[in-house]
N, CA, C and O atoms as CSV, one atom per row, in Angstrom:
chain,resi,resn,atom,element,x,y,z
A,1,MET,N,N,88.999,114.614,90.068
A,1,MET,CA,C,89.939,113.817,90.575
A,1,MET,C,C,89.755,112.370,90.018
A,1,MET,O,O,88.641,111.849,89.969
A,2,LYS,N,N,90.874,111.751,89.606
A,2,LYS,CA,C,90.873,110.400,89.035
A,2,LYS,C,C,91.572,109.452,90.179
A,2,LYS,O,O,92.591,109.818,90.765
A,3,LEU,N,N,90.975,108.299,90.419
A,3,LEU,CA,C,91.494,107.392,91.275
A,3,LEU,C,C,91.578,106.008,90.662
A,3,LEU,O,O,90.843,105.722,89.717
A,4,LYS,N,N,92.414,105.169,91.142
A,4,LYS,CA,C,92.611,103.788,90.438
A,4,LYS,C,C,91.855,102.832,91.350
A,4,LYS,O,O,92.153,102.792,92.544
A,5,LEU,N,N,90.857,102.031,90.833
A,5,LEU,CA,C,90.207,100.939,91.567
A,5,LEU,C,C,91.313,99.846,91.615
A,5,LEU,O,O,92.287,99.737,90.870
A,6,ALA,N,N,90.909,98.994,92.754
A,6,ALA,CA,C,91.852,97.894,92.917
A,6,ALA,C,C,91.832,96.831,91.791
A,6,ALA,O,O,90.803,96.535,91.184
A,7,ARG,N,N,93.028,96.288,91.561
A,7,ARG,CA,C,93.139,95.254,90.400
A,7,ARG,C,C,92.340,94.096,90.784
A,7,ARG,O,O,92.094,93.828,91.960
A,8,THR,N,N,91.886,93.323,89.663
A,8,THR,CA,C,91.121,92.178,89.966
A,8,THR,C,C,92.011,90.924,89.857
A,8,THR,O,O,91.608,89.821,90.225
A,9,THR,N,N,93.252,91.135,89.331
A,9,THR,CA,C,94.190,90.017,89.395
A,9,THR,C,C,95.575,90.701,89.464
A,9,THR,O,O,95.792,91.834,89.033
A,10,LEU,N,N,96.458,89.925,90.030
A,10,LEU,CA,C,97.870,90.665,90.226
A,10,LEU,C,C,98.592,91.122,89.006
A,10,LEU,O,O,99.424,92.022,89.121
A,11,LYS,N,N,98.354,90.594,87.878
A,11,LYS,CA,C,98.933,91.082,86.750
A,11,LYS,C,C,98.090,92.190,85.894
A,11,LYS,O,O,98.571,92.784,84.929
A,12,ALA,N,N,96.942,92.356,86.317
A,12,ALA,CA,C,96.116,93.256,85.593
A,12,ALA,C,C,96.578,94.806,86.067
A,12,ALA,O,O,97.161,95.115,87.106
A,13,LYS,N,N,96.144,95.650,85.005
A,13,LYS,CA,C,96.317,97.161,85.326
A,13,LYS,C,C,95.122,97.667,86.019
A,13,LYS,O,O,94.023,97.295,85.607
A,14,PRO,N,N,95.205,98.506,87.066
A,14,PRO,CA,C,94.027,99.162,87.688
A,14,PRO,C,C,93.203,100.046,86.786
A,14,PRO,O,O,93.791,100.855,86.069
A,15,LYS,N,N,91.913,99.957,86.766
A,15,LYS,CA,C,90.998,100.852,86.107
A,15,LYS,C,C,90.802,102.160,86.953
A,15,LYS,O,O,90.745,102.173,88.183
A,16,THR,N,N,90.714,103.188,86.187
A,16,THR,CA,C,90.451,104.539,86.818
A,16,THR,C,C,88.924,104.918,87.013
A,16,THR,O,O,88.078,104.427,86.267
A,17,ILE,N,N,88.639,105.657,87.865
A,17,ILE,CA,C,87.345,106.031,88.187
A,17,ILE,C,C,87.374,107.593,88.571
A,17,ILE,O,O,88.257,108.048,89.299
A,18,GLU,N,N,86.424,108.320,88.070
A,18,GLU,CA,C,86.211,109.844,88.398
A,18,GLU,C,C,85.518,110.035,89.631
A,18,GLU,O,O,84.741,109.181,90.058
A,19,LEU,N,N,85.741,111.047,90.195
A,19,LEU,CA,C,85.188,111.417,91.548
A,19,LEU,C,C,83.613,111.485,91.227
A,19,LEU,O,O,82.815,110.932,91.984
A,20,LYS,N,N,83.216,112.139,90.151
A,20,LYS,CA,C,81.861,112.363,89.775
A,20,LYS,C,C,81.098,110.864,89.576
A,20,LYS,O,O,79.927,110.689,89.914
A,21,LYS,N,N,81.850,109.934,89.043
A,21,LYS,CA,C,81.158,108.583,88.927
A,21,LYS,C,C,80.998,108.146,90.228
A,21,LYS,O,O,79.863,107.724,90.451
A,22,ILE,N,N,81.851,108.107,91.259
A,22,ILE,CA,C,81.601,107.737,92.657
A,22,ILE,C,C,80.276,108.308,93.211
A,22,ILE,O,O,79.402,107.627,93.747
A,23,GLU,N,N,80.233,109.744,93.002
A,23,GLU,CA,C,78.960,110.444,93.587
A,23,GLU,C,C,77.785,109.963,92.922
A,23,GLU,O,O,76.761,109.939,93.605
A,24,GLU,N,N,77.708,109.532,91.601
A,24,GLU,CA,C,76.496,109.022,90.985
A,24,GLU,C,C,76.161,107.657,91.486
A,24,GLU,O,O,74.984,107.304,91.565
A,25,GLN,N,N,77.162,106.865,91.833
A,25,GLN,CA,C,76.954,105.469,92.251
A,25,GLN,C,C,76.643,105.284,93.671
A,25,GLN,O,O,76.331,104.150,94.034
A,26,LEU,N,N,76.686,106.294,94.576
A,26,LEU,CA,C,76.485,106.114,96.031
A,26,LEU,C,C,75.218,105.642,96.394
A,26,LEU,O,O,75.056,105.082,97.478
A,27,ASP,N,N,74.250,105.820,95.551
A,27,ASP,CA,C,72.976,105.272,95.985
A,27,ASP,C,C,72.840,103.690,95.931
A,27,ASP,O,O,72.010,103.077,96.604
A,28,ASN,N,N,73.727,103.105,95.076
A,28,ASN,CA,C,73.831,101.672,94.909
A,28,ASN,C,C,75.051,101.019,95.587
A,28,ASN,O,O,75.037,99.856,95.991
A,29,GLN,N,N,76.078,101.825,95.681
A,29,GLN,CA,C,77.271,101.208,96.045
A,29,GLN,C,C,77.879,102.110,97.199
A,29,GLN,O,O,77.784,103.330,97.065
A,30,SER,N,N,78.470,101.611,98.276
A,30,SER,CA,C,78.904,102.415,99.263
A,30,SER,C,C,80.354,101.986,99.682
A,30,SER,O,O,81.007,102.691,100.451
A,31,ILE,N,N,80.838,100.834,99.169
A,31,ILE,CA,C,82.205,100.367,99.564
A,31,ILE,C,C,83.028,100.424,98.174
A,31,ILE,O,O,82.591,99.995,97.106
A,32,TYR,N,N,84.110,100.937,98.336
A,32,TYR,CA,C,85.108,101.024,97.107
A,32,TYR,C,C,86.468,100.521,97.490
A,32,TYR,O,O,86.977,100.873,98.554
A,33,TYR,N,N,87.060,99.726,96.676
A,33,TYR,CA,C,88.467,99.252,96.783
A,33,TYR,C,C,89.505,100.098,95.819
A,33,TYR,O,O,89.372,100.170,94.597
A,34,PHE,N,N,90.309,100.578,96.393
A,34,PHE,CA,C,91.372,101.387,95.580
A,34,PHE,C,C,92.702,100.710,95.599
A,34,PHE,O,O,93.143,100.074,96.557
A,35,ASP,N,N,93.291,100.896,94.482
A,35,ASP,CA,C,94.804,100.254,94.398
A,35,ASP,C,C,95.785,100.983,95.216
A,35,ASP,O,O,95.564,102.095,95.694
A,36,LYS,N,N,96.854,100.334,95.358
A,36,LYS,CA,C,98.022,100.891,96.123
A,36,LYS,C,C,98.762,101.899,95.368
A,36,LYS,O,O,99.560,102.640,95.941
A,37,GLU,N,N,98.534,101.967,94.084
A,37,GLU,CA,C,99.209,103.137,93.278
A,37,GLU,C,C,98.604,104.482,93.516
A,37,GLU,O,O,99.177,105.486,93.091
A,38,ASN,N,N,97.413,104.562,94.210
A,38,ASN,CA,C,96.983,105.895,94.561
A,38,ASN,C,C,97.795,106.285,95.780
A,38,ASN,O,O,98.069,105.471,96.661
A,39,SER,N,N,98.172,107.552,95.803
A,39,SER,CA,C,98.803,108.090,96.877
A,39,SER,C,C,97.797,108.184,98.158
A,39,SER,O,O,96.575,108.299,98.068
A,40,HIS,N,N,98.503,108.117,99.298
A,40,HIS,CA,C,97.799,108.171,100.546
A,40,HIS,C,C,97.053,109.525,100.662
A,40,HIS,O,O,95.953,109.577,101.212
A,41,LYS,N,N,97.653,110.614,100.143
A,41,LYS,CA,C,97.206,111.928,100.075
A,41,LYS,C,C,95.975,112.154,99.255
A,41,LYS,O,O,95.168,113.037,99.548
A,42,ASP,N,N,95.818,111.285,98.134
A,42,ASP,CA,C,94.551,111.274,97.226
A,42,ASP,C,C,93.528,110.594,97.998
A,42,ASP,O,O,92.402,111.091,97.978
A,43,ILE,N,N,93.715,109.616,98.626
A,43,ILE,CA,C,92.615,108.873,99.311
A,43,ILE,C,C,92.163,109.804,100.480
A,43,ILE,O,O,90.953,109.862,100.700
A,44,ILE,N,N,92.982,110.510,101.222
A,44,ILE,CA,C,92.691,111.384,102.212
A,44,ILE,C,C,91.806,112.507,101.585
A,44,ILE,O,O,90.778,112.884,102.146
A,45,ALA,N,N,92.191,112.964,100.545
A,45,ALA,CA,C,91.430,114.103,99.701
A,45,ALA,C,C,90.068,113.544,99.311
A,45,ALA,O,O,89.104,114.310,99.314
A,46,LEU,N,N,89.928,112.372,99.004
A,46,LEU,CA,C,88.670,111.757,98.690
A,46,LEU,C,C,87.747,111.717,99.839
A,46,LEU,O,O,86.568,112.048,99.722
A,47,MET,N,N,88.302,111.288,101.026
A,47,MET,CA,C,87.556,111.251,102.313
A,47,MET,C,C,87.155,112.528,102.848
A,47,MET,O,O,86.100,112.639,103.473
A,48,GLU,N,N,88.006,113.594,102.622
A,48,GLU,CA,C,87.616,115.008,103.083
A,48,GLU,C,C,86.494,115.570,102.113
A,48,GLU,O,O,85.615,116.320,102.537
A,49,HIS,N,N,86.566,115.187,100.849
A,49,HIS,CA,C,85.497,115.654,100.028
A,49,HIS,C,C,84.201,115.231,100.434
A,49,HIS,O,O,83.285,116.045,100.559
A,50,PHE,N,N,84.038,113.831,100.680
A,50,PHE,CA,C,82.745,113.256,100.943
A,50,PHE,C,C,82.352,113.633,102.397
A,50,PHE,O,O,81.172,113.650,102.748
A,51,ASP,N,N,83.405,113.941,103.249
A,51,ASP,CA,C,83.014,114.324,104.663
A,51,ASP,C,C,82.416,115.674,104.676
A,51,ASP,O,O,81.474,115.938,105.423
A,52,GLY,N,N,82.965,116.580,103.827
A,52,GLY,CA,C,82.346,117.875,103.587
A,52,GLY,C,C,81.067,117.848,102.922
A,52,GLY,O,O,80.359,118.847,103.047
A,53,GLU,N,N,80.665,116.912,102.261
A,53,GLU,CA,C,79.276,116.684,101.670
A,53,GLU,C,C,78.261,116.100,102.628
A,53,GLU,O,O,77.083,115.966,102.296
A,54,GLY,N,N,78.717,115.756,103.803
A,54,GLY,CA,C,77.825,115.232,104.883
A,54,GLY,C,C,77.796,113.667,104.953
A,54,GLY,O,O,76.872,113.150,105.579
A,55,TYR,N,N,78.752,112.868,104.349
A,55,TYR,CA,C,78.865,111.659,104.490
A,55,TYR,C,C,79.752,111.141,105.601
A,55,TYR,O,O,80.691,111.867,105.924
A,56,ASN,N,N,79.594,110.014,106.219
A,56,ASN,CA,C,80.616,109.483,107.027
A,56,ASN,C,C,81.596,108.503,106.150
A,56,ASN,O,O,81.192,107.586,105.435
A,57,VAL,N,N,82.737,108.818,106.313
A,57,VAL,CA,C,83.723,107.959,105.502
A,57,VAL,C,C,84.761,107.293,106.264
A,57,VAL,O,O,85.399,107.913,107.115
A,58,TYR,N,N,84.975,106.046,106.006
A,58,TYR,CA,C,85.926,105.180,106.727
A,58,TYR,C,C,86.827,104.660,105.798
A,58,TYR,O,O,86.428,104.348,104.676
A,59,MET,N,N,88.044,104.523,106.140
A,59,MET,CA,C,89.109,103.927,105.215
A,59,MET,C,C,90.078,103.026,106.035
A,59,MET,O,O,90.537,103.377,107.122
A,60,ARG,N,N,90.331,101.928,105.478
A,60,ARG,CA,C,91.529,101.224,106.064
A,60,ARG,C,C,92.342,100.440,104.979
A,60,ARG,O,O,91.867,100.205,103.868
A,61,GLU,N,N,93.478,100.086,105.330
A,61,GLU,CA,C,94.315,99.370,104.486
A,61,GLU,C,C,94.299,97.771,104.624
A,61,GLU,O,O,94.632,97.205,105.666
A,62,ILE,N,N,93.938,97.195,103.628
A,62,ILE,CA,C,93.720,95.714,103.571
A,62,ILE,C,C,95.015,95.060,103.081
A,62,ILE,O,O,95.393,95.276,101.929
A,63,LYS,N,N,95.716,94.263,103.913
A,63,LYS,CA,C,96.777,93.501,103.338
A,63,LYS,C,C,96.424,92.199,102.815
A,63,LYS,O,O,95.720,91.430,103.470
A,64,TYR,N,N,96.941,91.871,101.507
A,64,TYR,CA,C,96.511,90.602,101.004
A,64,TYR,C,C,97.682,89.666,100.716
A,64,TYR,O,O,97.566,88.643,100.041
A,65,GLY,N,N,98.829,90.089,101.280
A,65,GLY,CA,C,99.959,89.238,101.208
A,65,GLY,C,C,100.992,89.659,102.322
A,65,GLY,O,O,100.728,90.611,103.058
A,66,LEU,N,N,102.175,88.946,102.448
A,66,LEU,CA,C,103.078,89.292,103.388
A,66,LEU,C,C,104.008,90.402,102.980
A,66,LEU,O,O,104.728,90.902,103.846
A,67,GLY,N,N,104.054,90.806,101.813
A,67,GLY,CA,C,104.880,91.884,101.313
A,67,GLY,C,C,104.506,93.223,101.864
A,67,GLY,O,O,103.362,93.363,102.295
A,68,GLU,N,N,105.372,94.249,101.897
A,68,GLU,CA,C,105.096,95.397,102.370
A,68,GLU,C,C,104.104,96.210,101.375
A,68,GLU,O,O,103.295,97.048,101.774
A,69,GLY,N,N,104.266,95.878,100.178
A,69,GLY,CA,C,103.435,96.664,98.964
A,69,GLY,C,C,102.335,95.993,98.737
A,69,GLY,O,O,101.682,96.388,97.770
A,70,GLU,N,N,101.847,94.932,99.437
A,70,GLU,CA,C,100.643,94.083,99.149
A,70,GLU,C,C,99.428,94.532,99.877
A,70,GLU,O,O,99.040,93.881,100.846
A,71,TYR,N,N,98.830,95.547,99.499
A,71,TYR,CA,C,97.608,96.020,100.247
A,71,TYR,C,C,96.691,96.972,99.191
A,71,TYR,O,O,97.152,97.570,98.219
A,72,ILE,N,N,95.585,96.966,99.529
A,72,ILE,CA,C,94.643,97.919,98.907
A,72,ILE,C,C,94.008,98.824,100.019
A,72,ILE,O,O,94.127,98.581,101.220
A,73,TYR,N,N,93.331,99.878,99.511
A,73,TYR,CA,C,92.582,100.645,100.346
A,73,TYR,C,C,91.054,100.391,100.262
A,73,TYR,O,O,90.479,100.390,99.173
A,74,GLU,N,N,90.414,100.176,101.427
A,74,GLU,CA,C,88.897,99.918,101.456
A,74,GLU,C,C,88.295,101.303,102.009
A,74,GLU,O,O,88.721,101.820,103.042
A,75,VAL,N,N,87.380,101.795,101.314
A,75,VAL,CA,C,86.840,103.066,101.641
A,75,VAL,C,C,85.232,102.739,101.739
A,75,VAL,O,O,84.645,102.063,100.894
A,76,HIS,N,N,84.675,103.257,102.772
A,76,HIS,CA,C,83.216,103.090,103.088
A,76,HIS,C,C,82.673,104.585,103.126
A,76,HIS,O,O,83.057,105.410,103.955
A,77,ILE,N,N,81.816,104.815,102.216
A,77,ILE,CA,C,81.123,106.171,102.159
A,77,ILE,C,C,79.724,106.101,102.409
A,77,ILE,O,O,78.985,105.752,101.489
A,78,VAL,N,N,79.217,106.409,103.632
A,78,VAL,CA,C,77.857,106.135,104.202
A,78,VAL,C,C,77.214,107.459,104.616
A,78,VAL,O,O,77.863,108.270,105.277
A,79,ARG,N,N,75.935,107.698,104.238
A,79,ARG,CA,C,75.224,108.915,104.758
A,79,ARG,C,C,74.522,108.654,106.067
A,79,ARG,O,O,73.893,109.556,106.621
C-alpha cells in the first residue's frame, strides 16, 4: 500500500511512502502526517493493519485553514 505524506508547502506535491517503510521506521518515528489526497478508506486500512499487528493507532484530522479541503491526517502508531 502506498500513502501520500503531507506536503511541506502549499504548492509542493506530496511524497509517497510504502507501508513496509513505515513498519521499518516505527522504532524511531511514531507520528505520521498524511496528505488530504489519501482516501479516508486508505487511512482506515492503515489503522486496521497496525491494530492487527498489536499497535495502538490514533488518527485525527488537522485543519490548517478555513477551507473545507484544508486538512491533513495525523496518525500515531504506538506499541
